[in-house]
Residue, then its C-alpha position, 0 to 999 in steps of 0.5 A: m788700166e786693162t790688162v792684155s788678157e782683158v783686151d783679148v777677151k773684149l776683142v773676142e767678144h766683139r768679133r763674136t757679136v759681129r759674127e752673130d749680127y752678120a748671121m742675123t742679117t743673112k737670115l732676113v726674109s727674102r721678098r719672095d718668102f715675104s710675099l708667099g707668107v702674106t699670100s698664105l696668111l691672106s688665103t688662110v683668113g679667107i681673102p682670095i689671092r689671084s695671080p695676074l699670071t694666068d692663062d686662058y684656062g686659069i692655070s697659075h704660073t707661080a704655083d700648081a693651082i687652078y682658079q676658074e670662074v664660070v657663070f650659069k644662067v640658073g640659080r645656085k640651088r640647081i647647080y648645087e643639086a647637080l653637083t651633089d645628087t648622084k642621078q643628076f651628076d650621072r646625067v652631067i657625066r653622060l654629056s661630058k667629053a669623057g663620059m663613062s669611058y674611064g671605068k665601069k663603076p656607077t656614079a655614087i655621091s654621098r650627101e654627108v660631110g665626110g661621105p665618099f663620091s665616085l665619078f666618071g666610072g670610078y676614075i675620080v674619087g674622094r670625100h666631101i670636106e664641107l657641104t654648105p647647101y647652095e653656097r659651097l662644096v669642098q672636096a678631097w679629090r683625086e684621080i685613081s691614077w695618082k699615087p696612093g694617098v695623094y688627094s687634092l683640094v677642090k672648092f666650088e663657091l656659088v655666088e648669086q648674080g641676079a638670076d644667074t650664078k657664078v661658080i668660083f672654083d679653086h683646085t690646089g694640091f694636085p701632083t706637079g705637072a697635072a695642071n694643063h690636063l686638069a684645067i682643060g678637064w674641068y671645062e670639058n667634063y664639068w662646066e660645058p656638060l653642066k651648062k648643057y644639063l642645066t639649060 
């Protein structure tokens, strides 16, 4: 037969187990956390995740990210060269809405992984993270007006579509609130002048 103290010990132990079980159930992952985790995992392994909640400029309303697709009537090589060659991109800048209005520095684009670039009179600067000729260009990219050390990530994926090329563009990691300005800027200062330059 159990003594009173043994029953008290079992009761205390039972209460502790119930509290631990309750604590574990309250720590279960929410649907939102689960969705974000799955999205992050799929993105990490290279499966693009696009939210249907975007506007005409490709701004995601679930995160600060820009996703745009633009088709050019030229091959991948011409687009890649225009984005990575100093003289060619300088011509693109001169056709853009911004032009050289931001600063006085000349366009400078390294052709090396890890190499720097300076665009739009020095207003846009960064480094190449990946250069896969005629396929992909990934950059650490920033406006000089951002806080020191803040860089975003831009990726240009060049996909053949017959004689045309689709540029699949992703821009992430920029300061909160900059999406509208940046999304419009990509059209006005990259895609539209690049189309003019390449035709």
